[in-house]
C-alpha positions as CSV (number, residue, x, y, z in Angstrom):
1,X,-9.2,-23.0,16.3
2,X,-12.2,-21.7,18.0
3,X,-14.3,-18.6,17.9
4,X,-14.6,-16.3,20.9
5,X,-18.4,-16.0,21.4
6,X,-18.0,-12.5,22.9
7,X,-16.0,-11.0,20.1
8,X,-16.3,-13.3,17.2
9,X,-12.5,-13.4,17.0
10,X,-11.0,-16.7,15.7
11,X,-8.4,-17.9,18.1
12,X,-5.7,-20.4,17.2
13,X,-4.9,-22.8,20.0
14,X,-3.2,-26.1,20.5
15,X,-2.3,-28.6,23.2
16,X,0.7,-30.7,23.9
17,X,0.0,-34.2,25.2
18,X,2.7,-35.7,27.3
19,X,3.6,-39.1,28.8
20,X,5.8,-40.1,31.7
21,X,9.3,-40.6,30.4
22,X,11.1,-41.7,33.6
23,X,12.4,-44.8,31.8
24,X,13.1,-43.3,28.3
25,X,16.8,-43.6,27.6
26,X,17.1,-40.0,26.5
27,X,14.2,-38.0,27.9
28,X,14.8,-39.2,31.5
29,X,18.0,-37.1,31.4
30,X,16.1,-33.9,31.0
31,X,15.2,-31.4,33.7
32,X,17.1,-31.2,37.0
33,X,15.3,-32.7,40.0
34,X,13.6,-30.2,42.3
35,X,14.9,-30.4,45.9
36,X,11.5,-29.4,47.4
37,X,9.7,-32.3,45.8
38,X,9.8,-36.1,46.4
39,X,11.0,-38.3,43.6
40,X,7.4,-39.5,43.0
41,X,6.2,-36.0,42.6
42,X,8.5,-35.0,39.8
43,X,8.3,-37.4,36.9
44,X,10.0,-36.8,33.6
45,X,7.6,-35.9,30.8
46,X,7.9,-36.0,27.1
47,X,5.7,-34.7,24.3
48,X,3.8,-37.4,22.3
49,X,4.6,-36.9,18.6
50,X,1.8,-37.6,16.2
51,X,3.3,-38.4,12.8
52,X,1.7,-36.7,9.7
53,X,0.8,-40.1,8.4
54,X,-1.2,-40.7,11.7
55,X,-3.2,-37.4,11.7
56,X,-6.4,-39.0,10.2
57,X,-6.3,-41.8,12.8
58,X,-5.8,-39.2,15.6
59,X,-8.4,-36.7,14.4
60,X,-11.1,-39.0,12.9
61,X,-10.5,-42.4,14.5
62,X,-12.1,-44.0,17.5
63,X,-10.8,-43.6,21.1
64,X,-9.0,-46.9,20.7
65,X,-7.4,-45.7,17.4
66,X,-6.1,-42.6,19.2
67,X,-4.8,-44.5,22.2
68,X,-2.6,-46.6,19.9
69,X,-0.7,-43.3,19.1
70,X,0.1,-42.5,22.7
71,X,3.7,-43.5,22.8
72,X,7.1,-41.9,23.3
73,X,9.3,-41.3,20.3
74,X,12.1,-43.9,19.9
75,X,15.6,-42.7,20.8
76,X,16.9,-42.9,17.2
77,X,14.6,-40.1,16.0
78,X,16.5,-37.6,18.2
79,X,19.7,-35.8,17.1
80,X,21.3,-36.0,20.5
81,X,24.8,-37.1,21.6
82,X,27.4,-36.2,24.2
83,X,29.7,-33.4,23.2
84,X,33.1,-32.4,24.4
85,X,32.9,-29.1,26.2
86,X,35.7,-27.0,27.4
87,X,36.0,-26.5,31.2
88,X,37.1,-23.3,32.9
89,X,40.5,-24.9,33.6
90,X,41.2,-25.4,29.9
91,X,40.6,-29.1,30.0
92,X,37.7,-31.0,28.3
93,X,34.8,-32.7,29.8
94,X,32.4,-35.0,27.9
95,X,29.2,-35.0,29.8
96,X,27.1,-32.3,28.1
97,X,24.1,-33.5,26.1
98,X,22.8,-31.6,23.2
């Protein structure tokens, strides 16, 4: 939170830190490529989760302490799996990811 100096209003704010996820087994599958950008100009990004148990290290630790927390979440924390989705022709296709 911060206080607007002009009005005195208290403003809630946040930021989301991200890391390149080009090689993450799940996150690399997100977002369609953009045809007008080269492959090197459109990396996959993923939010960096900070666990509740790590908030003191994140907020009060040194820069080195904080850097240790800059990592992508492991695949097993996600609830994602292929599903079988109906096609327009009445058949089934299993390539949709939740």
